[in-house]
C-alpha positions as CSV (number, residue, x, y, z in Angstrom):
1,M,53.2,-54.7,264.3
2,T,55.8,-56.4,262.2
3,I,59.3,-57.3,263.5
4,S,60.6,-54.2,261.8
5,G,58.9,-52.2,264.6
6,Y,61.3,-53.7,267.1
7,P,64.9,-52.7,266.2
8,F,66.6,-55.3,268.5
9,L,64.5,-58.2,267.1
10,H,65.0,-56.9,263.6
11,R,68.8,-56.9,264.0
12,L,68.6,-60.5,265.3
13,W,66.4,-61.4,262.3
14,Q,68.9,-59.9,259.9
15,K,71.7,-62.1,261.3
16,I,69.8,-65.3,260.2
17,P,71.0,-66.6,256.8
18,H,68.8,-65.3,253.9
19,P,67.4,-68.7,252.8
20,A,66.3,-69.5,256.3
21,R,64.8,-66.0,256.8
22,R,62.9,-66.4,253.5
23,A,61.6,-69.8,254.4
24,G,60.6,-68.7,257.9
25,F,58.7,-65.7,256.5
26,A,56.9,-67.8,254.0
27,N,55.8,-70.3,256.6
28,A,54.7,-67.6,259.0
29,V,52.6,-65.6,256.5
30,L,51.1,-68.8,255.1
31,L,49.9,-69.7,258.6
32,G,48.6,-66.2,259.2
33,A,46.8,-66.1,255.8
34,R,45.2,-69.5,256.5
35,L,43.9,-68.2,259.9
36,S,42.4,-65.1,258.0
37,L,40.6,-67.4,255.6
38,R,39.5,-70.0,258.2
39,G,35.8,-70.6,258.2
40,G,35.3,-69.1,254.7
41,A,32.5,-70.4,252.4
42,A,33.0,-72.3,249.2
43,I,34.6,-70.5,246.3
44,S,32.7,-67.3,245.7
45,P,31.9,-66.1,242.2
46,M,34.1,-63.5,240.4
47,V,31.8,-60.5,240.7
48,A,31.9,-56.8,241.5
49,P,32.7,-54.8,243.6
50,Y,36.4,-55.2,243.1
51,V,39.0,-54.7,245.8
52,I,42.4,-54.0,244.4
53,A,45.3,-54.7,246.9
54,G,48.7,-53.4,245.9
55,A,51.6,-51.1,246.8
56,F,49.9,-48.1,245.2
57,R,52.5,-45.5,246.4
58,A,55.5,-47.6,245.5
59,P,57.6,-47.0,242.3
60,T,57.4,-50.7,241.2
61,G,56.0,-52.5,238.3
62,L,53.4,-54.3,240.4
63,G,52.5,-51.0,242.0
64,E,52.0,-49.4,238.6
65,A,49.9,-52.4,237.4
66,A,47.7,-52.1,240.4
67,R,47.2,-48.3,239.9
68,L,46.4,-48.8,236.2
69,T,43.9,-51.5,237.0
70,V,42.0,-49.3,239.5
71,T,41.9,-46.5,237.0
72,A,40.7,-48.7,234.2
73,L,37.9,-50.4,236.2
74,R,36.7,-47.0,237.5
75,Q,36.6,-45.7,233.9
76,A,34.5,-48.8,233.0
77,G,32.0,-47.7,235.6
78,L,32.6,-50.7,237.9
79,P,32.6,-50.3,241.7
80,V,36.3,-50.4,242.9
81,F,37.8,-50.2,246.3
82,T,41.5,-50.3,247.3
83,F,43.7,-51.7,250.0
84,D,47.1,-50.0,250.0
85,T,50.0,-52.4,251.0
86,T,52.9,-49.9,250.5
87,E,53.7,-49.4,254.2
88,T,52.6,-52.9,255.2
89,L,55.3,-54.3,252.8
90,R,57.8,-51.6,253.8
91,Q,58.0,-50.3,250.2
92,E,59.3,-46.9,249.2
93,C,56.4,-44.3,249.3
94,S,57.2,-41.9,246.4
95,V,54.2,-42.1,244.1
96,S,51.0,-40.1,244.8
97,F,47.7,-42.1,244.4
98,D,44.1,-41.4,245.4
99,G,42.8,-44.7,246.7
100,G,39.3,-43.5,247.2
101,A,37.0,-45.3,249.6
102,P,38.5,-48.2,251.7
103,A,37.4,-51.7,251.0
104,A,34.2,-53.0,252.7
105,T,33.0,-56.4,253.9
106,G,30.6,-58.5,251.9
107,S,30.7,-60.2,248.5
108,G,33.0,-59.2,245.7
109,T,36.4,-59.9,244.2
110,V,39.8,-59.2,245.7
111,I,42.8,-58.9,243.3
112,V,46.2,-58.9,245.0
113,F,49.1,-57.5,243.1
114,A,52.0,-59.4,244.8
115,N,54.0,-62.5,244.3
116,P,54.2,-65.3,246.9
117,P,55.1,-65.3,249.8
118,T,54.2,-61.5,249.9
119,A,50.8,-62.3,248.5
120,A,49.9,-64.4,251.5
121,F,51.2,-61.6,253.8
122,V,48.7,-59.2,252.1
123,L,45.8,-61.6,252.8
124,W,46.9,-61.8,256.4
125,A,47.0,-58.0,256.6
126,M,43.5,-57.7,255.0
127,G,42.0,-59.9,257.6
128,K,39.1,-62.3,257.9
129,R,36.2,-59.8,258.0
130,L,37.3,-58.2,254.7
131,L,38.1,-61.4,252.9
132,H,35.0,-63.3,253.9
133,G,32.6,-64.0,251.0
134,K,35.0,-62.7,248.3
135,H,36.6,-64.4,245.3
136,L,40.4,-64.1,245.8
137,I,42.6,-63.5,242.8
138,G,46.4,-63.6,243.1
139,N,47.9,-61.5,240.3
140,F,51.5,-62.9,240.0
141,V,54.3,-62.2,237.5
142,W,57.1,-64.7,236.9
143,E,60.1,-64.3,234.5
144,Y,61.6,-67.8,234.4
145,D,60.8,-71.2,233.0
146,H,60.5,-72.9,236.4
147,L,58.6,-72.0,239.5
148,P,59.7,-72.3,243.2
149,K,57.9,-75.2,244.8
150,S,56.9,-73.0,247.8
151,W,54.5,-71.2,245.5
152,R,52.1,-74.1,245.5
153,K,51.0,-73.7,249.1
154,Q,50.9,-69.9,248.8
155,A,48.9,-70.0,245.5
156,A,46.4,-72.5,247.1
157,L,45.1,-69.6,249.2
158,F,43.6,-68.0,246.1
159,D,40.5,-69.1,244.2
160,T,42.1,-67.8,240.9
161,V,45.7,-67.1,239.9
162,A,46.2,-64.5,237.2
163,S,49.2,-63.1,235.3
164,P,49.6,-60.3,232.7
165,S,51.4,-62.3,229.9
166,H,51.0,-65.7,228.3
167,F,54.7,-66.4,228.9
168,S,54.3,-65.8,232.7
169,A,50.9,-67.5,232.9
170,R,52.3,-70.6,231.1
171,S,55.3,-70.9,233.5
172,I,53.0,-70.4,236.6
173,S,50.4,-72.8,235.3
174,L,53.0,-75.6,234.7
175,G,54.5,-75.0,238.1
176,L,51.2,-74.9,240.0
177,E,49.5,-77.5,237.8
178,R,46.4,-75.4,237.7
179,P,44.9,-72.9,235.2
180,V,46.1,-69.3,235.2
181,L,44.0,-66.4,234.0
182,V,45.6,-63.9,231.6
183,M,44.8,-60.4,232.9
184,P,46.1,-57.6,230.7
185,I,47.6,-54.5,232.2
186,P,45.5,-51.6,230.8
187,L,48.4,-49.5,229.4
188,A,46.4,-47.8,226.8
189,D,44.8,-45.7,229.6
190,I,48.2,-44.5,230.9
191,Q,48.4,-40.7,230.8
192,I,51.9,-40.2,229.3
193,E,52.4,-38.1,226.3
194,G,54.4,-39.6,223.4
195,A,57.8,-38.6,222.2
196,S,58.1,-35.2,220.7
197,T,59.1,-35.2,217.0
198,A,60.0,-31.4,217.2
199,V,63.6,-30.5,216.5
200,R,65.5,-30.1,219.7
201,P,68.0,-27.2,220.3
202,D,70.8,-29.8,220.7
203,P,72.0,-32.8,218.7
204,I,72.1,-35.2,221.6
205,F,70.8,-38.7,220.9
206,R,69.2,-39.8,224.2
207,I,68.9,-43.5,225.2
208,L,66.7,-44.5,228.1
209,F,66.7,-47.5,230.3
210,I,64.4,-48.1,233.3
211,G,64.7,-51.1,235.6
212,D,64.4,-52.3,239.2
213,T,68.0,-53.3,240.2
214,S,67.2,-53.8,243.9
215,V,66.3,-57.5,243.3
216,A,66.7,-58.0,239.6
217,G,69.9,-56.3,238.5
218,E,71.4,-59.4,236.8
219,R,68.1,-60.2,235.0
220,K,67.5,-56.6,233.9
221,N,71.1,-56.5,232.6
222,P,71.8,-52.7,232.5
223,A,75.5,-53.2,231.9
224,A,74.7,-54.7,228.5
225,V,73.0,-51.5,227.4
226,L,76.3,-49.6,228.0
227,D,78.2,-52.3,226.1
228,A,75.9,-52.0,223.1
229,V,76.1,-48.2,223.2
230,E,79.9,-48.3,223.3
231,R,79.9,-50.7,220.3
232,A,77.5,-48.4,218.4
233,F,78.9,-45.0,219.1
234,G,82.2,-45.2,220.9
235,S,82.7,-42.1,223.0
236,D,80.5,-39.9,220.8
237,P,79.8,-36.8,223.0
238,D,76.4,-36.4,221.3
239,V,75.1,-39.6,222.8
240,E,73.7,-39.7,226.3
241,V,72.5,-42.7,228.3
242,R,69.9,-42.1,231.1
243,M,69.2,-44.9,233.5
244,V,66.5,-44.9,236.0
245,L,67.5,-47.6,238.5
246,R,65.3,-48.4,241.4
247,G,67.5,-49.7,244.2
248,A,70.7,-48.1,242.8
249,Q,70.9,-45.2,245.3
250,A,73.9,-42.9,245.1
251,G,77.0,-44.9,246.1
252,S,75.4,-48.3,245.7
253,D,77.5,-51.1,244.1
254,M,75.3,-51.2,241.0
255,A,75.6,-47.4,240.5
256,R,79.3,-47.4,241.0
257,M,79.8,-50.3,238.7
258,L,77.8,-48.7,235.9
259,Q,79.4,-45.3,236.3
260,A,82.9,-46.9,236.2
261,K,82.0,-48.8,233.1
262,A,80.7,-45.7,231.4
263,S,83.7,-43.6,232.4
264,A,86.1,-46.3,231.1
265,A,84.2,-46.2,227.7
266,G,83.9,-42.5,227.6
267,L,80.1,-42.6,227.7
268,S,77.9,-39.9,229.1
269,L,75.7,-41.6,231.7
270,V,73.1,-40.1,233.9
271,I,71.7,-42.3,236.7
272,D,68.4,-41.4,238.4
273,A,67.7,-43.7,241.4
274,T,64.2,-42.4,242.1
275,L,61.1,-43.3,240.1
276,Q,58.9,-40.2,240.8
277,D,55.4,-39.3,240.0
278,H,53.8,-39.6,236.6
279,T,54.7,-36.1,235.5
280,A,58.5,-36.8,236.0
281,H,58.0,-40.3,234.5
282,A,56.3,-38.9,231.5
283,Q,59.1,-36.4,230.9
284,R,61.7,-39.1,230.8
285,F,59.8,-40.9,228.0
286,K,59.2,-37.6,226.2
287,D,62.9,-36.8,226.2
288,A,64.1,-40.2,224.9
289,D,65.0,-41.0,221.3
290,A,65.2,-44.7,222.0
291,F,64.3,-47.1,224.9
292,V,66.7,-50.0,225.3
293,S,66.1,-53.2,227.4
294,L,68.6,-56.0,226.9
295,H,67.0,-58.1,229.6
296,R,67.6,-61.7,230.1
297,C,64.0,-62.5,230.8
298,E,60.8,-60.6,231.6
299,G,57.4,-61.6,233.0
300,F,55.7,-58.7,231.2
301,G,58.2,-55.8,230.6
302,L,56.1,-52.9,231.9
303,T,58.5,-50.1,231.3
304,L,59.3,-51.4,227.8
305,A,55.5,-51.5,227.0
306,E,55.1,-48.0,228.5
307,A,57.8,-46.7,226.1
308,M,55.9,-48.3,223.2
309,T,52.7,-46.7,224.5
310,C,54.5,-43.4,224.2
311,S,55.6,-44.1,220.6
312,I,59.2,-44.4,221.6
313,P,61.4,-46.7,219.4
314,V,62.2,-49.7,221.5
315,I,65.2,-52.0,221.2
316,A,64.9,-55.1,223.3
317,S,65.8,-58.8,223.7
318,D,63.6,-61.0,221.7
319,H,62.8,-63.4,224.5
320,S,60.1,-64.2,227.1
321,A,57.0,-62.0,227.6
322,T,58.2,-59.0,225.5
323,S,58.1,-61.1,222.4
324,E,54.4,-61.1,222.6
325,Y,54.2,-57.5,221.5
326,L,57.6,-56.5,220.2
327,S,58.5,-57.6,216.7
328,V,60.2,-56.2,213.6
329,E,57.0,-54.4,212.8
330,T,56.7,-52.7,216.2
331,G,60.3,-52.2,217.3
332,F,63.8,-53.6,217.1
333,P,63.9,-57.1,218.6
334,I,67.4,-58.4,219.3
335,P,68.4,-62.0,218.7
336,V,69.4,-63.9,221.8
337,T,71.2,-67.1,222.9
338,L,69.5,-69.1,225.6
339,V,71.7,-70.2,228.4
340,P,71.1,-71.5,232.0
341,A,69.8,-68.8,234.3
342,S,71.7,-68.0,237.5
343,P,70.5,-70.0,240.5
344,M,68.1,-68.2,242.9
345,V,67.8,-68.4,246.7
346,D,64.7,-70.7,246.5
347,L,65.2,-72.1,243.0
348,R,68.5,-73.7,242.0
349,D,67.4,-74.3,238.4
350,P,65.2,-71.4,237.1
351,G,65.6,-72.7,233.6
352,L,66.9,-70.8,230.6
353,W,67.3,-67.1,230.1
354,A,68.7,-65.0,227.2
355,E,72.0,-63.5,226.4
356,P,71.3,-60.7,223.9
357,D,73.5,-60.3,220.8
358,L,75.3,-57.0,221.6
359,A,76.5,-56.6,218.0
360,A,72.9,-56.7,216.8
361,A,71.9,-54.3,219.5
362,A,74.6,-51.9,218.4
363,D,73.4,-52.1,214.8
364,A,69.8,-51.4,215.9
365,L,71.0,-48.3,217.9
366,K,72.8,-47.0,214.8
367,Q,69.7,-47.7,212.6
368,V,67.4,-45.8,215.0
369,R,69.8,-42.8,215.0
370,R,70.5,-42.9,211.3
371,D,66.9,-43.4,210.1
372,P,64.5,-41.7,212.6
373,A,61.6,-41.9,210.1
374,L,61.8,-45.7,210.1
375,A,62.2,-45.8,213.8
376,Q,59.2,-43.6,214.4
377,H,57.1,-45.7,211.9
378,R,57.8,-48.9,213.9
379,A,57.2,-47.0,217.2
380,D,53.8,-45.8,216.1
381,R,52.8,-49.3,215.1
382,G,54.0,-50.4,218.5
383,R,51.8,-47.9,220.2
384,A,48.8,-49.2,218.1
385,I,49.5,-52.8,219.2
386,I,49.7,-51.9,222.9
387,Q,46.6,-49.8,222.7
388,H,44.7,-52.6,221.0
389,R,45.8,-55.4,223.3
390,Y,46.3,-53.8,226.7
391,N,43.4,-51.5,227.6
392,G,40.4,-51.2,229.9
393,I,38.2,-53.2,227.7
394,T,40.5,-56.2,227.4
395,L,41.0,-56.0,231.2
396,V,37.3,-56.2,231.9
397,E,36.9,-58.9,229.3
398,S,39.5,-60.9,231.1
399,L,37.2,-60.9,234.2
400,Y,34.0,-61.7,232.4
401,K,35.2,-63.6,229.3
402,P,38.4,-65.1,230.7
403,T,41.3,-66.6,228.7
404,W,43.0,-69.4,230.6
405,I,46.4,-70.9,230.3
406,G,46.3,-74.6,231.3
407,L,43.4,-76.7,232.1
408,A,39.9,-75.3,232.0
409,P,38.7,-74.0,235.5
410,I,35.6,-75.1,237.4
411,A,32.8,-73.5,235.5
412,S,31.0,-72.3,238.6
413,V,34.0,-70.2,239.7
414,V,33.5,-67.5,237.1
415,S,30.4,-65.3,237.0
416,K,28.8,-64.9,233.5
417,T,26.8,-61.8,234.5
């Protein structure tokens, strides 16, 4: 039972300053995870069966990455088990998922989709019997140049650290001073229909943004999307912005700020605070004429890549992980100016992040609306790139023919069978 099961203790815990709470949680779960791993054998090989641990029912990027990984490994004919952390991590349960058979003891490979210190908490929750004899992979995603020092102790619990992009893997590798495995997210296997090219009964130009604003509002930068739309179209009634904002429940500061900004500019803004099941998710993409992400930095950019998978024209900041697949051939990259990133609770100097050129973003929006044939041509090429690089085959190859960022790993760690 976690402290959240005791209301009085939970209220006392909430009164502790956030930095102290975060440090206390990190130290506690580190100790718990070490106890769960005590007495384990030497590093086990990276072999099947695979146990995927993640928040499968949560509407988050890591939850979606875990779901897609399970589906892709199953389609490849590999034995896969799951360990759902949604309730353990007190995540929103709004996505349906069939986890199949629960994980079993014995040899195999555990892949945990969670960043430190939560990743250590997951190991603690899984327990010694389940973890014994297994190769442990921590699948982390990081958006900044520098890494919190606390990650070193947490990452040391894992035999292998992985990440979905070269940008994220490079930052993590430099911070941990150890190699990081590049593990693609199998987006090509996502079951979302592409954008419809049929003539709609109305002339509305629909712009879509999806982002988690519960912990990353400043980094996701949704206000910049409204600024760019206002520059491009003014208060044109035939332009609609739809924002899916996890963490921006009705009446939240973020929702109020964006609605006030849109009202002042005369923009039509629809805010949806719930990321629902795949059917609703697919419909959002299908209804969009353009997907816009003027982020300051991304460790992968899952929703952006999902839009490209659906052949949606994408306008996005040309910085960090998204630059690995978004180019002038596959979308509309926006020039940026690098500036110091805002300090974080456990990292005073995260490094640099991007301020997108709003004038260029406005020009790109006008170009997509003015020349839908060009926009669709780039979007189709974007879909092809995503399907080629991020699929079940490249995921399996990352496990059996790994690509490492950083120094070469110990050869005996990876199974060649």
